[in-house]
C-alpha angles and dihedrals in degrees: 000000000000112000103213092183094061124108091242092057091048088058094050116117118259092249091058092048092050093042093053097031101135097017121106103165129060091221090058092049091051091048090054090048094051093044092052091048093048091046089049091056092047095046092046092053093044095047092048089056097042110025117001093191094063108078102179089143090070090057090054091050089052090052091049090050091050090053090047096052092043092051092046091050091054090045092052091050093046095234097142111098126205113250 
C-alpha cells in the first residue's frame, strides 16, 4: 500500500504524484506499466502496417516509462508499505 498521507509522499515530486495518482498498490502500478508497454508494441506494429504517420505507440511507451520511473522513485524512497 502507498501511504499518501506520509511525510515521504508529501515530499515526492509532482510527476510521481501525477503518475501514481489513483494507484495505491505496487502490483497495480506494475500492471499498468506492463499493459502500457505491451500496448505500445502492439500499436507501433499496427500503425506501421496501416498508417505509418500515426505513432500512437510512442505515446504508450512514454506512459509506460512514466509509470516505470514513478514506481522506481517510490521504491527507492521505501514508500510502499506491506499490507
